[in-house]
C-alpha positions as CSV (number, residue, x, y, z in Angstrom):
1,X,121.9,106.3,98.0
2,X,119.4,108.0,100.4
3,X,117.6,105.9,103.0
4,X,113.8,105.7,103.1
5,X,113.6,105.7,99.3
6,X,110.0,106.0,98.1
7,X,109.1,103.3,95.5
8,X,105.3,103.8,95.3
9,X,103.0,106.6,96.1
10,X,99.3,107.5,96.0
11,X,96.5,109.1,97.9
12,X,93.9,108.0,100.5
13,X,90.6,109.8,100.2
14,X,88.3,109.9,103.2
15,X,85.3,112.2,102.5
16,X,86.9,115.6,101.8
17,X,90.3,114.6,103.2
18,X,93.1,113.5,101.0
19,X,96.2,112.0,102.6
20,X,99.2,111.3,100.4
21,X,100.7,108.0,101.2
22,X,104.0,106.2,100.3
23,X,105.7,102.8,100.3
24,X,109.4,102.7,101.0
25,X,112.0,100.4,99.6
26,X,111.9,98.3,102.8
27,X,108.1,98.0,102.7
28,X,107.3,100.6,105.3
29,X,104.0,102.3,104.7
30,X,104.1,106.1,105.3
31,X,101.6,108.9,105.5
32,X,102.3,112.6,104.8
33,X,103.0,114.4,108.0
34,X,101.2,117.6,107.1
35,X,98.2,115.8,105.6
36,X,98.0,113.6,108.7
37,X,97.9,116.6,111.0
38,X,95.3,118.2,108.9
39,X,93.2,115.1,108.9
40,X,93.3,115.1,112.8
41,X,92.3,118.8,112.7
42,X,95.3,119.8,114.8
43,X,95.3,123.5,115.6
44,X,97.4,125.7,113.3
45,X,100.4,127.4,114.8
46,X,102.8,130.0,113.6
47,X,105.5,127.3,113.4
48,X,103.6,125.0,111.0
49,X,106.4,122.6,110.0
50,X,105.4,119.0,109.5
51,X,105.4,117.3,112.9
52,X,105.4,120.4,115.2
53,X,101.6,120.4,115.8
54,X,101.5,116.7,116.3
55,X,104.5,116.7,118.6
56,X,102.8,119.3,120.9
57,X,99.7,117.0,121.4
58,X,101.8,113.9,121.8
59,X,103.6,115.6,124.7
60,X,100.5,116.9,126.5
61,X,100.6,115.5,130.1
62,X,97.0,114.5,130.2
63,X,97.3,112.5,127.0
64,X,100.6,110.8,127.6
65,X,99.2,107.8,129.5
66,X,97.0,107.0,126.5
67,X,99.4,107.9,123.7
68,X,102.3,105.9,125.0
69,X,100.4,103.0,126.5
70,X,102.3,100.0,125.2
71,X,104.3,102.1,122.8
72,X,107.9,103.3,122.7
73,X,108.5,107.0,122.3
74,X,110.4,106.4,119.0
75,X,107.2,104.9,117.5
76,X,105.9,108.4,117.0
77,X,109.1,109.9,115.5
78,X,108.6,111.5,112.0
79,X,110.3,109.9,109.1
80,X,112.3,111.6,106.4
81,X,111.5,110.0,103.1
82,X,112.9,110.7,99.6
83,X,111.4,110.9,96.2
84,X,114.6,111.1,94.3
85,X,116.3,114.1,95.9
86,X,113.1,115.6,97.2
87,X,112.6,115.1,101.0
88,X,109.1,114.3,102.3
89,X,108.3,114.3,106.0
90,X,105.9,111.6,107.1
91,X,105.0,109.0,109.7
92,X,104.8,105.3,109.7
93,X,101.2,104.6,108.7
94,X,99.9,102.9,111.9
95,X,100.9,106.0,113.9
96,X,97.7,107.7,112.7
97,X,95.5,104.7,113.9
98,X,97.4,104.6,117.2
99,X,96.8,108.3,117.8
100,X,93.1,107.9,117.0
101,X,92.9,105.0,119.4
102,X,94.6,107.0,122.2
103,X,92.3,110.0,121.8
104,X,89.2,107.8,121.8
105,X,90.4,106.0,124.9
106,X,91.2,109.3,126.6
107,X,87.7,110.6,125.7
108,X,86.2,107.7,127.7
109,X,88.5,108.1,130.7
110,X,89.1,111.8,131.3
111,X,87.6,115.2,130.6
112,X,89.1,116.5,127.5
113,X,89.7,120.2,126.7
114,X,87.4,121.7,124.0
115,X,90.3,121.4,121.5
116,X,91.1,117.8,122.4
117,X,87.4,116.9,122.1
118,X,87.3,118.2,118.5
119,X,90.4,116.1,117.7
120,X,88.8,113.0,119.4
121,X,85.6,113.5,117.4
122,X,87.7,113.7,114.2
123,X,89.6,110.5,115.3
124,X,86.3,108.7,115.4
125,X,85.4,109.7,111.9
126,X,88.9,108.5,110.7
127,X,88.6,105.2,112.5
128,X,85.2,104.5,111.0
129,X,86.6,105.4,107.6
130,X,89.6,103.0,108.1
131,X,87.2,100.2,109.1
132,X,85.3,100.5,105.9
133,X,88.4,100.6,103.7
134,X,89.9,97.8,105.7
135,X,87.0,95.3,105.3
136,X,87.0,96.0,101.5
137,X,90.8,95.5,101.3
138,X,90.5,92.2,103.3
139,X,87.8,90.9,101.1
140,X,89.7,91.9,97.9
141,X,92.9,90.2,99.2
142,X,91.0,87.0,100.3
143,X,89.2,86.7,97.0
144,X,92.1,87.8,94.8
145,X,90.0,90.8,93.5
146,X,92.9,93.1,94.4
147,X,94.5,92.0,91.2
148,X,91.4,93.0,89.2
149,X,90.7,96.3,90.9
150,X,93.0,98.3,88.6
151,X,91.6,96.7,85.5
152,X,88.1,97.5,86.7
153,X,89.0,101.2,87.3
154,X,90.5,101.4,83.8
155,X,87.4,99.8,82.3
156,X,85.2,102.5,83.9
157,X,87.4,105.2,82.6
158,X,87.4,103.7,79.1
159,X,83.7,103.3,79.1
160,X,83.2,106.9,80.1
161,X,85.3,108.2,77.2
162,X,84.3,105.8,74.5
163,X,80.9,105.7,73.0
164,X,79.0,102.4,72.8
165,X,79.2,102.0,69.0
166,X,83.0,101.9,69.1
167,X,83.5,99.9,72.4
168,X,84.3,96.8,70.4
169,X,87.9,98.0,69.6
170,X,88.9,98.9,73.2
171,X,90.6,95.6,74.0
172,X,93.0,96.0,71.1
173,X,95.3,98.2,73.1
174,X,95.8,95.9,76.1
175,X,96.5,96.9,79.7
176,X,99.8,95.0,79.3
177,X,100.9,97.3,76.4
178,X,100.4,100.4,78.4
179,X,101.8,98.8,81.6
180,X,105.1,98.1,79.7
181,X,105.2,101.6,78.1
182,X,104.7,103.2,81.5
183,X,107.3,100.9,83.1
184,X,110.0,101.7,80.5
185,X,109.3,105.4,80.6
186,X,109.1,105.6,84.4
187,X,105.5,106.3,85.0
188,X,103.3,104.5,87.6
189,X,100.5,102.4,85.9
190,X,97.5,104.0,87.7
191,X,94.1,105.1,86.5
192,X,94.8,108.8,86.4
193,X,97.5,108.3,83.8
194,X,95.2,106.2,81.7
195,X,92.4,108.8,81.9
196,X,94.9,111.7,81.0
197,X,97.7,110.1,79.1
198,X,100.9,112.2,78.8
199,X,101.2,113.6,75.2
200,X,104.3,111.6,74.5
201,X,102.3,108.4,74.7
202,X,100.6,109.2,71.4
203,X,103.9,109.9,69.8
204,X,105.3,106.6,71.0
205,X,102.1,104.8,69.8
206,X,102.5,106.3,66.3
207,X,106.2,105.5,66.1
208,X,106.1,101.9,67.4
209,X,102.6,100.8,66.2
210,X,101.0,102.7,63.4
211,X,104.1,103.6,61.5
212,X,104.9,99.9,61.2
213,X,101.5,98.7,59.7
214,X,101.6,97.3,56.2
215,X,101.0,99.6,53.2
216,X,97.4,100.0,52.5
217,X,96.0,99.7,56.0
218,X,95.8,103.4,56.5
219,X,93.8,103.8,53.3
220,X,91.4,101.2,54.6
221,X,91.1,103.0,57.9
222,X,90.4,106.3,56.2
223,X,87.6,104.6,54.1
224,X,85.9,103.6,57.3
225,X,86.4,106.7,59.4
226,X,83.6,109.3,59.1
227,X,84.3,113.1,59.2
228,X,82.7,115.9,61.0
229,X,80.9,118.8,59.3
230,X,84.2,120.7,59.5
231,X,86.1,118.0,57.7
232,X,88.0,116.5,60.6
233,X,88.2,112.8,61.4
234,X,85.3,112.0,63.8
235,X,87.3,109.3,65.6
236,X,90.9,108.4,66.0
237,X,92.0,106.0,63.3
238,X,92.2,102.9,65.3
239,X,88.5,103.2,66.3
240,X,87.5,102.5,62.7
241,X,89.8,99.6,61.9
242,X,88.1,96.9,60.0
243,X,88.0,93.7,61.9
244,X,89.2,91.5,59.0
245,X,92.2,93.7,58.0
246,X,93.1,96.7,60.0
247,X,92.4,95.4,63.5
248,X,94.2,92.1,62.9
249,X,97.3,93.9,61.7
250,X,97.1,96.3,64.7
251,X,96.7,93.5,67.2
252,X,99.7,91.7,65.7
253,X,101.9,94.8,65.9
254,X,100.8,95.5,69.5
255,X,101.6,91.9,70.6
256,X,105.1,92.1,68.9
257,X,106.0,95.4,70.5
258,X,104.6,94.5,73.9
259,X,106.8,91.4,73.8
260,X,109.9,93.4,73.0
261,X,109.1,95.8,75.8
262,X,108.6,93.0,78.3
263,X,112.1,91.7,77.7
264,X,113.7,95.1,77.9
265,X,115.1,96.5,81.2
266,X,114.9,100.1,80.0
267,X,113.7,102.2,77.1
268,X,117.1,102.4,75.5
269,X,117.3,98.6,75.3
270,X,113.8,98.4,73.9
271,X,114.6,101.0,71.3
272,X,117.7,98.9,70.3
273,X,115.6,95.8,70.0
274,X,112.9,97.6,68.1
275,X,115.3,99.1,65.6
276,X,116.9,95.7,65.0
277,X,113.5,94.1,64.3
278,X,112.0,97.0,62.3
279,X,115.2,98.3,60.7
280,X,113.5,99.0,57.4
281,X,112.2,102.5,56.9
282,X,108.6,103.1,57.9
283,X,106.1,102.0,55.2
284,X,103.3,104.0,56.6
285,X,103.0,107.7,57.2
286,X,99.7,108.8,58.7
287,X,98.2,112.2,59.2
288,X,96.7,112.1,62.7
289,X,94.3,115.0,62.5
290,X,92.0,115.1,65.6
């Protein structure tokens, strides 16, 4: 098994800068090498491999006293990380903050070259950005809001895509349902995958939820779903479920399926458990015209 295995990944956005970031199996936080160099506005070179530009500045004689003050040389060594078999070059996350501190200290103590001054000015922008993010993260951790942040982001996305008159159904498909689906099918449960669900999510929803509803529910749904002038369904069927019949059946099915998913270690085990519980042939065949 490769060392430095990536188990989580995301992006840090600071103004127009986007820095891919990763968490390794041992908890090490890592920033993309190329993105970090770009964030520092390090000068482009012909040999533009990850780490080469940064290494050149780290080894400049005028900066060494500030860069390596209280730091071992190995602290600034790049890391080879792995997403599966794909290699990603990066740096331990605090390296970026340490470099920024060093350039700002050097700016106070010595006369920088024009190029070094550009980098130092960029370091100040980055440090100020880190400070803002840091205070928010500290407050979120202290108050426990970090556990609600994702739910809040999902709520904003849902609100943007669902009109007011049908918002009342949105809690039917719970966060936990999608969290379990994404876990079993190997997707990170993050807002961008809620906003733009992979197409197979709809197929799974039909198979494990709608196809198992009792006979007659779909007819009730159709009765309560308006059509456009072209004759297509105006909303997806679950948006028009009646609260006394359709929605209650749907909620029950979602709870049952979510429970089966939660006790499954992978999608194959879940499918086995699901087949065992719902071994009868599907009672409901629905035409999901958009």
